[in-house]
N, C-alpha and C positions, 0 to 999 in steps of 0.2 A: 433506454435498456434498463432491465430489471437490476436492482442493487440488493446484494446480500451483505449484511452487516451484523456482526454479533449473532450469527446463526439465524437471522430473520430477513425476510424480504421487507424492505423499507422503501419509502418515497424518498427520491433524491432531491434535496433543497438546493442544490448547487446548479448554476447556470454556467456553462462553458462558453467562453467568449471568444470569437475570431480576433485576430490581431487588429483589424480595422473597425471592429464593432465599438460603439459607444459604451462607456462604463454605465452600469445600472446599480440600483440599490440592491442589497441583499448579497447572499453568498455568490461570489464569482470565482471562476477558475480561469487563469490566463496561462499562456505559453511562456516558456524561458525567454524567448526573443522579447516579448512584450514586457516582461518583468525587467529586463536589462535596459530597455528603452524608456519605460515610464515608472521606474522604481520609485521615485520620490512622490509621485502622484498617487501610486497604489499604496504606498506606506500611509500617506495622509487621509486615505479614504476611510470612511466609517462604515465598516462592515467586514464580515469574515472573507478572508482571502485564501484561494487555493491556487496551486500551480500544477502544470502537467509537464512531465519530463518524457521526451522521446527516448527510446532505448539507447541511442548514441549520445545522449546529453547526460553528463556525469553530475552526481549530487554535490561534487565539490563546487560547482558553480553556485550553490546555495549555502555554502559552509557557514559563512558569517550571518546569514539571514534566515536559516532554517526555522528558527523560532517565531518568525513573523507570519508563518502560514499555519492555517488550521487544517488544511488538507493538502497532501501531495499525492498526485496521480502518477503512477509509472506505467508506461505502455509496453505491452507485449505484442509486437507487430506480427509475430508468427510463433508457433509453439517451439521452434527450435532456437529462438532468441532468448537466452536466459539471463542477459545482463541486468534485467530489473530485479532478479533475485539478490545479486551482489549490491545493487543500489539500495535496495530495501534494508539489508543488514547495515550497511554503511550509515544510512539515515537514522536508524534506530540506535545502534551501538556506538558509532563514532560521534555523530553529530547530536545525539540526544533528542531526536524528534519524538514527540509523544502525541502528536495530533493523529488524525485519520490518515492511514496509509492505503491508498486504493489501487488495486490492479485493474487496468483498463485494456482493452484490445481484445486479443485472442486469449482469453481466460478460460481454461478448461477444467472441468470437474476433476480430472485425474491428476492435476497439478495443484489443486486447491490446498491440500495438507501442506505441501512444500512451500507454497506462497505464505501460507499462515505461519509456518515455522520460521520463515525470513523476516516476519514482521508486519506482514499485510493483515489488516483487520477489516477491509471492505473490498468487494469484488463486483465489478460491473460486468454483467453476463449477457452475452448476445444470444438471441433466440428464446425459445421457450424454456422456462425454468421449472425443474421439478425439485423443490426445495429439500424434499427427503433424500434424494440422491446426492445433492451437494452436501448436506449435513452428514450423511452416511460416509462421505469421503473423508471426514475428519476422523471418524473412529475406525476406519478400516485398517489402520496400522496403529498399534497400541504402544509399540516400544521404538524409541529412537536410539541410534547408535552414535550420534554426534550432538554436540551442544549447538544451540541455535538461539535466535532472538526471542523465541516464544518462551523461554525459561523452563521448558520441560527438562526433567532430569534424564540424562542419557542412560543407557542399559547399564554401563559400569557402575555408575553412581547408585542406580537402583539395587544392583547386585550387592554392592558394598553395604547398603543399608539393611539388607535382609540377613547378612552374615552375623552369626552370634559369637564369632571369635574362636571357634573350636577348630 
């Protein structure tokens, strides 16, 4: 699937492994179940490690280990399931995850800006990708009304910054 990262289509260096697949060299992504079962082996492995969380799997399961991962993928099984938004904010703001946070599954262009505001910085996209449309989604809304993980100033803060005190 095409991968949009930092506003560009990029090649995906990661290999997503099934739970019963042999470990390979290079960057690999495992499930939470495999992480729980093979934690010590995966920690001792020499190579970048990623994990994928289903929408019903909480980031609390990774709380003590979040910094061991270079990549965390959060699944969007359908557009009406928004749990991954909350999971992304927790990973960034509560657990201090600074690696790649990737949205996978039913990732839609009209939700791209909101995903980015929650802390996602990479997006696996199904189907044909028109990068201009995706990048346009970022600039369609120029003012945010609430604080978020992306660090953009909210409308109230922007307004206060332009007041001259009169």
